[in-house]
C-alpha positions as a printed NumPy array, in Angstrom:
array([[ 141.602, -200.619,  108.917],
       [ 143.242, -199.69 ,  105.659],
       [ 141.476, -201.263,  102.704],
       [ 144.669, -202.266,  100.883],
       [ 144.71 , -204.027,   97.559],
       [ 145.759, -207.644,   97.469],
       [ 148.962, -208.38 ,   95.526],
       [ 148.569, -210.128,   92.145],
       [ 147.079, -213.569,   92.708],
       [ 147.286, -213.434,   96.514],
       [ 144.105, -214.026,   98.487],
       [ 143.227, -211.648,  101.261],
       [ 143.655, -212.857,  104.802],
       [ 140.165, -214.099,  105.68 ],
       [ 140.978, -215.266,  109.158],
       [ 143.5  , -214.666,  111.846],
       [ 146.631, -216.729,  111.518],
       [ 148.031, -218.269,  114.651],
       [ 150.831, -216.026,  115.815],
       [ 153.766, -217.371,  117.841],
       [ 154.29 , -216.317,  121.44 ],
       [ 156.677, -213.513,  122.087],
       [ 160.005, -214.992,  123.046],
       [ 162.484, -212.171,  123.541],
       [ 166.074, -213.26 ,  123.709],
       [ 168.97 , -210.919,  124.282],
       [ 172.032, -212.091,  122.449],
       [ 174.971, -210.218,  123.929],
       [ 178.524, -210.29 ,  122.74 ],
       [ 180.545, -213.4  ,  123.664],
       [ 183.569, -213.101,  125.967],
       [ 186.833, -211.912,  124.465],
       [ 188.721, -215.206,  124.859],
       [ 187.832, -218.296,  126.866],
       [ 190.355, -220.993,  126.261],
       [ 192.659, -222.357,  123.62 ],
       [ 192.822, -225.806,  122.097],
       [ 189.362, -225.862,  120.504],
       [ 189.143, -227.234,  117.001],
       [ 186.452, -226.013,  114.644],
       [ 185.469, -227.204,  111.164],
       [ 186.408, -225.182,  108.123],
       [ 183.95 , -222.542,  107.008],
       [ 182.795, -221.489,  103.546],
       [ 182.928, -217.796,  102.656],
       [ 180.409, -216.348,  100.236],
       [ 181.797, -216.012,   96.705],
       [ 181.672, -212.443,   95.355],
       [ 181.319, -213.709,   91.773],
       [ 178.227, -215.681,   92.766],
       [ 176.752, -212.616,   94.483],
       [ 177.215, -210.609,   91.27 ],
       [ 175.492, -213.288,   89.186],
       [ 172.563, -213.308,   91.604],
       [ 172.366, -209.519,   91.471],
       [ 172.185, -209.571,   87.679],
       [ 169.527, -212.3  ,   87.84 ],
       [ 167.407, -210.261,   90.253],
       [ 167.784, -207.075,   88.215],
       [ 166.689, -208.952,   85.108],
       [ 163.624, -210.427,   86.779],
       [ 160.273, -208.668,   86.514],
       [ 159.116, -210.036,   89.872],
       [ 161.011, -209.767,   93.14 ],
       [ 159.225, -211.914,   95.71 ],
       [ 158.127, -209.868,   98.706],
       [ 156.552, -211.007,  101.914],
       [ 154.387, -208.724,  103.957],
       [ 152.094, -208.711,  106.962],
       [ 148.474, -209.156,  105.913],
       [ 147.103, -210.51 ,  109.192],
       [ 145.842, -208.249,  112.025],
       [ 146.933, -210.646,  114.771],
       [ 150.503, -210.828,  113.475],
       [ 150.47 , -207.035,  113.099],
       [ 149.575, -206.654,  116.78 ],
       [ 152.348, -209.058,  117.782],
       [ 154.93 , -207.089,  115.79 ],
       [ 153.604, -203.81 ,  117.176],
       [ 154.121, -205.048,  120.738],
       [ 157.694, -206.006,  119.835],
       [ 158.387, -202.557,  118.452],
       [ 156.874, -200.975,  121.567],
       [ 159.199, -202.966,  123.813],
       [ 161.419, -200.768,  125.954],
       [ 159.506, -197.591,  125.112],
       [ 158.338, -195.353,  127.927],
       [ 154.836, -194.1  ,  128.584],
       [ 155.382, -190.952,  126.506],
       [ 154.909, -190.479,  122.762],
       [ 156.236, -193.251,  120.567],
       [ 159.352, -192.426,  118.507],
       [ 159.328, -191.886,  114.756],
       [ 159.41 , -195.169,  112.868],
       [ 160.402, -195.726,  109.238],
       [ 158.509, -198.723,  107.837],
       [ 159.841, -199.926,  104.511],
       [ 157.794, -202.015,  102.052],
       [ 154.621, -201.954,  104.225],
       [ 152.496, -203.511,  101.471],
       [ 148.765, -203.374,  102.256],
       [ 149.38 , -201.318,  105.405],
       [ 147.95 , -203.708,  108.005],
       [ 150.894, -203.145,  110.359],
       [ 150.975, -199.449,  109.45 ],
       [ 147.408, -199.014,  110.699],
       [ 148.165, -200.933,  113.895],
       [ 151.184, -198.724,  114.591],
       [ 149.171, -195.569,  113.995],
       [ 146.474, -196.799,  116.374],
       [ 149.176, -197.265,  119.036],
       [ 150.384, -193.68 ,  118.662],
       [ 153.448, -194.22 ,  116.468],
       [ 154.444, -191.553,  113.978],
       [ 155.157, -193.543,  110.82 ],
       [ 156.976, -192.851,  107.58 ],
       [ 156.057, -195.503,  104.996],
       [ 158.604, -196.13 ,  102.249],
       [ 156.829, -198.091,   99.5  ],
       [ 157.899, -198.875,   95.912],
       [ 154.784, -200.703,   94.653],
       [ 152.408, -198.286,   92.917],
       [ 149.222, -200.149,   93.925],
       [ 150.118, -200.205,   97.613],
       [ 151.357, -196.623,   97.326],
       [ 147.907, -195.372,   96.271],
       [ 146.183, -196.969,   99.263],
       [ 148.821, -195.699,  101.696],
       [ 148.536, -192.169,  100.306],
       [ 144.773, -192.368,  100.78 ],
       [ 145.309, -193.234,  104.433],
       [ 147.866, -190.435,  104.745],
       [ 145.354, -187.851,  103.513],
       [ 142.853, -188.903,  106.188],
       [ 145.288, -188.234,  109.03 ],
       [ 146.748, -185.082,  110.494],
       [ 150.458, -185.549,  109.869],
       [ 150.846, -188.823,  111.778],
       [ 151.705, -190.726,  108.568],
       [ 154.066, -189.696,  105.787],
       [ 154.148, -191.822,  102.612],
       [ 157.195, -191.749,  100.307],
       [ 157.735, -193.529,   96.993],
       [ 160.989, -195.379,   97.498],
       [ 162.885, -198.617,   98.11 ],
       [ 164.918, -198.949,  101.319],
       [ 167.428, -201.234,   99.605],
       [ 167.971, -198.72 ,   96.82 ],
       [ 169.079, -196.082,   99.281],
       [ 172.064, -194.009,   98.125],
       [ 172.93 , -196.053,   95.01 ],
       [ 176.41 , -195.686,   93.564],
       [ 175.028, -194.408,   90.245],
       [ 175.737, -190.726,   89.625],
       [ 173.197, -188.1  ,   88.662],
       [ 169.659, -187.361,   89.779],
       [ 167.88 , -190.245,   91.49 ],
       [ 164.635, -191.537,   90.051],
       [ 162.156, -193.263,   92.401],
       [ 162.184, -195.839,   93.831],
       [ 165.879, -194.963,   94.379],
       [ 166.172, -192.763,   97.469],
       [ 168.709, -190.316,   98.848],
       [ 169.204, -190.685,  102.602],
       [ 169.997, -186.972,  102.839],
       [ 166.702, -185.938,  101.261],
       [ 164.821, -188.633,  103.174],
       [ 166.072, -187.509,  106.576],
       [ 165.428, -183.887,  105.626],
       [ 161.834, -184.857,  104.841],
       [ 161.574, -186.754,  108.12 ],
       [ 162.894, -183.802,  110.074],
       [ 165.524, -186.042,  111.711],
       [ 168.811, -184.282,  112.433],
       [ 172.177, -185.987,  112.817],
       [ 173.251, -186.752,  116.388],
       [ 176.585, -187.915,  117.868],
       [ 177.256, -191.655,  117.65 ],
       [ 176.991, -192.191,  121.397],
       [ 173.663, -190.344,  121.636],
       [ 170.257, -192.02 ,  121.79 ],
       [ 168.79 , -193.79 ,  118.762],
       [ 167.488, -191.064,  116.393],
       [ 165.21 , -193.306,  114.321],
       [ 163.726, -196.8  ,  114.345],
       [ 163.355, -198.807,  111.135],
       [ 161.113, -201.808,  110.504],
       [ 160.82 , -204.03 ,  107.471],
       [ 160.941, -207.515,  105.975],
       [ 164.181, -208.252,  104.135],
       [ 163.532, -209.819,  100.701],
       [ 165.045, -213.266,  100.356],
       [ 166.704, -212.568,   97.025],
       [ 170.247, -211.527,   97.91 ],
       [ 169.383, -211.434,  101.61 ],
       [ 173.029, -211.891,  102.618],
       [ 174.102, -209.123,  100.25 ],
       [ 171.567, -206.733,  101.775],
       [ 172.797, -207.488,  105.296],
       [ 176.392, -206.902,  104.194],
       [ 175.483, -203.554,  102.673],
       [ 173.839, -202.382,  105.901],
       [ 176.888, -203.564,  107.839],
       [ 179.28 , -201.632,  105.583],
       [ 177.202, -198.469,  105.98 ],
       [ 177.134, -198.848,  109.754],
       [ 180.915, -199.329,  110.116],
       [ 181.627, -196.416,  107.781],
       [ 178.892, -194.197,  109.293],
       [ 177.525, -193.616,  105.812],
       [ 173.995, -193.475,  104.378],
       [ 171.416, -193.698,  107.213],
       [ 174.195, -194.037,  109.809],
       [ 175.473, -190.526,  109.123],
       [ 172.609, -189.494,  111.378],
       [ 173.544, -191.681,  114.345],
       [ 172.862, -195.173,  115.665],
       [ 169.74 , -195.965,  113.638],
       [ 167.962, -199.009,  115.101],
       [ 166.954, -201.767,  112.672],
       [ 164.038, -204.115,  113.391],
       [ 164.15 , -206.652,  110.578],
       [ 162.429, -209.884,  109.703],
       [ 165.219, -212.099,  108.348],
       [ 165.421, -215.806,  107.614],
       [ 166.212, -218.179,  110.444],
       [ 169.293, -219.234,  108.479],
       [ 170.773, -215.736,  108.514],
       [ 169.817, -215.2  ,  112.165],
       [ 171.758, -218.363,  113.015],
       [ 174.803, -216.941,  111.229],
       [ 174.535, -213.563,  112.96 ],
       [ 174.456, -215.125,  116.435],
       [ 176.868, -218.047,  115.958],
       [ 179.836, -218.603,  118.267],
       [ 183.206, -220.27 ,  117.68 ],
       [ 182.551, -223.989,  117.475],
       [ 179.368, -223.736,  115.425],
       [ 180.191, -225.709,  112.317],
       [ 179.931, -223.747,  109.048],
       [ 178.021, -220.815,  110.514],
       [ 180.683, -218.802,  112.371],
       [ 181.778, -216.466,  109.601],
       [ 183.158, -213.016,  108.878],
       [ 179.59 , -211.696,  108.895],
       [ 179.156, -213.165,  112.386],
       [ 182.218, -211.409,  113.775],
       [ 181.395, -208.032,  112.277],
       [ 177.702, -208.158,  113.216],
       [ 178.356, -209.113,  116.844],
       [ 180.988, -206.404,  117.191],
       [ 178.854, -203.76 ,  115.539],
       [ 175.356, -204.498,  116.818],
       [ 173.52 , -205.4  ,  119.961],
       [ 171.499, -208.307,  118.563],
       [ 168.132, -209.135,  120.105],
       [ 165.631, -211.741,  118.928],
       [ 162.141, -210.287,  119.373],
       [ 159.927, -212.9  ,  117.745],
       [ 159.891, -215.986,  115.492],
       [ 157.04 , -216.522,  113.051],
       [ 156.387, -219.359,  110.532],
       [ 156.841, -218.483,  106.887],
       [ 153.212, -219.435,  106.263],
       [ 152.007, -216.429,  108.278],
       [ 153.181, -214.012,  105.598],
       [ 151.423, -213.172,  102.36 ],
       [ 153.507, -212.92 ,   99.189],
       [ 153.274, -211.296,   95.796],
       [ 153.644, -214.573,   93.909],
       [ 151.382, -214.767,   90.851],
       [ 150.012, -218.176,   91.859],
       [ 149.101, -216.929,   95.343],
       [ 151.33 , -219.485,   97.075],
       [ 154.04 , -218.993,   99.667],
       [ 157.678, -219.139,   98.676],
       [ 159.133, -221.311,  101.434],
       [ 162.724, -222.282,  100.584],
       [ 163.924, -225.793,  101.242],
       [ 165.898, -226.227,  104.446],
       [ 169.597, -226.755,  103.767],
       [ 172.32 , -227.119,  106.346],
       [ 170.476, -224.867,  108.761],
       [ 166.955, -224.838,  110.191],
       [ 164.984, -222.332,  108.159],
       [ 161.359, -222.802,  109.108],
       [ 160.709, -219.321,  110.465],
       [ 161.207, -215.65 ,  109.933],
       [ 163.041, -214.024,  112.837],
       [ 162.264, -210.477,  113.941],
       [ 165.658, -209.204,  115.026],
       [ 166.579, -205.877,  116.571],
       [ 170.01 , -204.603,  115.5  ],
       [ 171.124, -201.62 ,  117.584],
       [ 174.597, -200.229,  116.775],
       [ 176.985, -200.476,  119.709],
       [ 177.716, -197.188,  121.443],
       [ 181.331, -198.203,  122.092],
       [ 182.066, -199.472,  118.571],
       [ 184.446, -196.663,  117.696],
       [ 186.737, -196.891,  120.67 ],
       [ 190.433, -197.665,  120.553],
       [ 191.86 , -197.654,  117.049],
       [ 188.723, -198.537,  115.078],
       [ 187.225, -195.549,  113.26 ],
       [ 184.856, -195.053,  110.333],
       [ 187.851, -193.945,  108.251],
       [ 189.663, -197.294,  108.62 ],
       [ 186.602, -199.556,  108.955],
       [ 186.933, -200.87 ,  105.388],
       [ 190.415, -202.124,  106.213],
       [ 189.141, -203.837,  109.341],
       [ 186.348, -205.521,  107.383],
       [ 188.889, -206.718,  104.822],
       [ 191.109, -208.128,  107.569],
       [ 188.228, -210.146,  109.034],
       [ 187.054, -211.394,  105.629],
       [ 190.593, -212.414,  104.671],
       [ 190.994, -214.249,  107.984],
       [ 187.993, -216.456,  107.163],
       [ 189.301, -217.404,  103.728],
       [ 191.079, -220.258,  105.554],
       [ 189.391, -220.368,  108.96 ],
       [ 191.39 , -223.361,  110.216],
       [ 194.719, -221.707,  109.526],
       [ 196.812, -220.716,  112.52 ],
       [ 196.805, -217.102,  113.568],
       [ 200.623, -217.103,  113.646],
       [ 200.713, -218.227,  109.99 ],
       [ 198.298, -215.476,  109.025],
       [ 200.355, -212.841,  110.836],
       [ 203.509, -214.087,  109.15 ],
       [ 201.792, -213.788,  105.771],
       [ 201.221, -210.151,  106.67 ],
       [ 205.001, -209.769,  107.167],
       [ 204.805, -209.493,  110.934],
       [ 207.903, -211.252,  112.19 ],
       [ 207.19 , -210.444,  115.825],
       [ 203.867, -212.32 ,  115.882],
       [ 204.75 , -214.284,  119.037],
       [ 205.374, -211.08 ,  120.958],
       [ 202.13 , -209.605,  119.662],
       [ 200.029, -212.624,  120.645],
       [ 201.608, -212.693,  124.088],
       [ 200.69 , -209.048,  124.606],
       [ 197.111, -209.798,  123.498],
       [ 196.966, -212.925,  125.717],
       [ 196.006, -215.093,  122.729],
       [ 197.484, -218.641,  122.608],
       [ 200.064, -219.283,  119.892],
       [ 198.175, -222.277,  118.508],
       [ 194.921, -220.363,  118.045],
       [ 193.171, -220.776,  114.712],
       [ 191.344, -217.966,  112.949],
       [ 188.   , -219.596,  113.738],
       [ 188.961, -219.736,  117.429],
       [ 188.958, -215.981,  117.787],
       [ 185.987, -214.231,  119.336],
       [ 184.768, -210.984,  117.749],
       [ 186.47 , -208.791,  120.342],
       [ 189.777, -210.555,  119.616],
       [ 189.614, -209.402,  116.008],
       [ 189.14 , -205.815,  117.111],
       [ 192.051, -205.994,  119.571],
       [ 194.221, -207.611,  116.894],
       [ 193.356, -204.876,  114.407],
       [ 194.201, -202.151,  116.909],
       [ 197.523, -203.834,  117.674],
       [ 198.359, -204.141,  113.976],
       [ 197.703, -200.441,  113.549],
       [ 200.499, -199.748,  115.993],
       [ 202.899, -201.891,  113.974],
       [ 205.348, -200.148,  111.648],
       [ 204.492, -202.668,  108.928],
       [ 200.739, -202.217,  109.11 ],
       [ 200.402, -199.642,  106.32 ],
       [ 202.761, -201.606,  104.107],
       [ 200.783, -204.844,  104.362],
       [ 197.188, -203.579,  104.319],
       [ 196.705, -200.368,  102.39 ],
       [ 196.543, -201.699,   98.848],
       [ 193.775, -200.105,   96.79 ],
       [ 193.201, -203.122,   94.611],
       [ 192.731, -205.378,   97.64 ],
       [ 190.505, -202.958,   99.501],
       [ 188.362, -202.655,   96.403],
       [ 187.535, -206.35 ,   96.685],
       [ 185.659, -205.717,   99.921],
       [ 183.2  , -203.555,   97.995],
       [ 181.784, -206.566,   96.156],
       [ 179.396, -206.98 ,   99.084],
       [ 178.531, -203.268,   99.13 ],
       [ 176.773, -203.013,   95.761]])
C-alpha cells in the first residue's frame, strides 16, 4: 500500500468505512416524444455572470477543497465499478486525475490496470512518483490538473496546466475515429467549486470534438454530487431540474450510475480536518454519485456535426431561457413563418412547450432548422454565439 501523506489537518483513515452496495443503473435516453398536453413548471437557467464571479472567487482562494479516496474498502468498491464490462484480458489504460494519497491507484495497479496519475499537489506528487519508481512502467505520474487542460491562455503552459496533445503523446494513445471503441478511460472526483461549470466545459469539448475528445470517445467515470446527477438524468416533468444541461448530456452521453457513496466516506483537504458537506437545497444531495459518461457513437448523425455544435448548444440554452414558452412562439421569434408546417413534419404537437421536448426532439428540430433558408440569417451571429462560451472558461 502506498504510504501517502495526509492532507493538511486531515486524519488518516484508521478503519474501514462502510461502503454502499453496488447498485448499477443504466439510464438510457428517453423516447423522442410521448404525448402532448403535459405542463411543467418553469426552470431556472444558470447565470453566466454568477459563474464568472464564482470563478474569480475560486482563483483568488488559496485552498480549493478536494475530496479523495483514503479508505481501502471504498477503493475496492470503485475498482470493481471500473472493471465492470471489461473482459478477461489486460485492463485498458486509465487516466486517474487528482488521486491524492494513491489508495485507489494502488488498488487499480494490484488489479492489473495501467494507470496514468495526473496530480497537482506537490506532497501527493512526491509519494506517487516514489511508487512509480518501484514499478516497471505500469504507473506513469504527471504533474497536472485535469480541469486546467488546454486553457485558453496563449504561450507555453506551466504546470499544473496541461496540453491534451502532449498528454496523449506521453500516454501513447493515438486518435481513433469517433465510432471506434473507447480509446481511454478517465476516473476522478469533480471538485464542488464550480462543479456545474466543469461539467459544461467537458460537454462543450465533447460536442466540438476538442481537447481530449480529439482522440475519440473518451469514457469519463466521475464522482459528482447527487444534485448534479439528478439534473443530468432528469426527464420532462421534473420540476426545476430538466434543463439545457440535461438535454445536451442525455443526447451526448450514455449515462450510467455505477455507485452512490455518502459524503462522509471521503477525506478532504480542509485545514480543520472536517468534511465539507453542503446543505441540501431543492434537491437531495446526501451522496456522491459515481457516474459513467460514454459519448454516444451515433451523436454526429444527421445534420449535427462538431463544426456546428456550438450553434446547437446555443439553440438549446436559448430555448430554456423561458421553458414554459410555446415552441411555435420560439420558432416565430426565429423568423420562421412556416412553423406549423415544420412541427407537423416533425410530428410535434402545436401546443408543445419548450420544456415538453425530449432531447431527441431538440436534435431533430435543429436538423430541420438547418434545412430552412432562414436558418443562417437567424442563428449565425458572432456576438450571440460568443455568449455560449461563458460556460466554456
